[in-house]
C-alpha positions, 0 to 999 in steps of 0.5 A: 627705692625700697623695692630695689633694696629688697630685689637686690637683698634677695640676689644677695641672699641667693648667692649667700644660699648657694655659698652655703650649700656649697660648704654644708651640703645641699640637703643639710642646707635645705633642712635648715634654711628651706622647710626647717620643720621636723615633726609631722602634723599628727605629732603636735598632741605629743610634741607641742609645749604648754605654752604653744598649745595654750596659743593654739586653743586661743587662736580657735577659741572663738570658732564656734561653729564656723570654719577657718577659710584660707583664701590662698594655697598655691598648687605645686605641681611637676606636671604629672597627670594624677587626675584621669581627665587631665591629660599630659599635654595639658601640662604643658610637658615642657615646663618640666625642663625649664628652670628659668633663671638660677635665682628661679631654680633656687626658690623652687628647690626652696618652696619644694623642700618647705612643702614636704616634698622628697620624692620627685616622681611623687611630688604632686601626691606628696605635696597634697598629702602634706597640705590635707594632713596639716588641714586635718590636724587643725583643732577646728574646721579649716578650708583652703582655696586652691589657685590654679595658674593659666599658661601665657598667651600672647595678645593674638590669642596663642599660648606661649609655651616659652614664657610659661614656666609655673603652669597648673591645669585648672582641670587638675585643681578642680579634681584635687579639690573633688578628692577632699570637698570639705577641705578644699575649693578650686579657683581656676585660672583663665587668661583673658587673651585666650580666644576661648576665654569667655567660653571658659569663664562660662563652662567654669561657671556652669560647673560651679566654680566661683572664682578665678585667679590672674598673675598679670606680671608672670602671665603677661596680661596688660589690664588695660587691654580691651579684652580684659574689660570684656572679661570683667563684664562676664564675671559679673554676669556669672557672679564670679570672684577675680583674684588679682595682685598688686604692687610689685611682682617678680615672677619665676619666668623673669618677668617683673612689673608693677601693679598700682591700685588704679588698675583696680577702678575697672573691675571694681567700677564694673561690679567685680568682687575682686580679692587682691594680694599686695606684693612690694608695697612701693614701685622703687620709684615713688609709687606706693600701693597702700594710699591708692588702696585706701582711697579704693576702700573709701569710695562707697561704690568701688570699695564694697567689691574690694577685699585684701587677702593677707598672704605674705603679710608677715613677711619682713619686708611687709611689716612696716609697709604693709601690715602696719598700714592694714592694722591702722585702719580698723574701719576697713578690717571687714575687707580683710581675708585671711590667706596663709599663702602656703607654701610660703609660710612653711619656708624657714625664713618667710616669717621672722618671729624676731622681727615680729617682736622686735618691731612690736607686732607680738609679745617676744615670750610668744616666740618659743611657743610659736616656733614649736608650732612651725615645727609641726605644722606651718600652716597652723603656724601662720594662722596662730601667729597672725591671730597673735599680731597686734598694732604696736604700742596698742592692743588692737588685733584682727577680729575673728571675722577676718579669719572665720566664715560661717 
């Protein structure tokens, strides 16, 4: 039921946003509701208040010689072949002419604006520049994992361009990471239905790539398909990690579906180290994902291969259903990994500081300094905010080990 309510709320918010756009103007609405930040990341030393500086310093106080590792940064690409080795057709040029539903179109415009994209012909370059500038402005070392998104493939192994709306080529993501190897690491995406899936996996493994990402709902992957089991075996053979979402997901191409925790048993039993992100925590018909995840983590054989990235846990709809249960189980903190889910935190409404304070996750006195940090660096804002979060009515916070890696 909660998932249904959340989906209806999204539709209502989209309609309301369109009405507001009509009243106050498109650009003004985007500046207020999408990317509400007003300063550049480099401005932080001059524009942040003393209390904001203190929060940033506190967030990095125990970094030492370690690095903040952001396990999820999504790539926004308009299909431009910036990389010399990426051909125009590799980006599925037809994708640029498809916008999906009106809600998907609006969602894409909001993400782009929040991510600092202002000039459509230079969108790809603007996006990467904004990402790197935010990382460079961090007071400590910061590395992010860039996720590619493969096309949709049918059970016959043929690419389905009509269903492919948001595609980012592996070659492109690898090339991006090569431009800033001290900041960025690529995560490729290989659809298991591809006729060359296992060969492609071996090729990327040989090239040194260690992670693979799927979006089963958007990519139409049936996780019970025998082809998927063969892919799990290949991942283990090449010692590669799988990124996989669970919970309820709605994709921009109109697909939606529920991925229960039970689907993780197959890759975990095969020995695949699996990093999951959590979407809607309940299906709307009584199914919930968190109990199943905790059951897997308690299994000594399966749990050792399961890790949870924290992208999206600060969203208002996730606070009680995902963030609170995770904080209530400190015995599993070793299985948590920091992830910003950028560019999501750059969207003005993605993280509600008022909701965090009202529900007891942060001190209300932190709202203003945290807002000041968002105003200059949304990526830093997401990190500092999560470092301040505590289990309501307690002083239990996430340990440094969730955020920092040697």
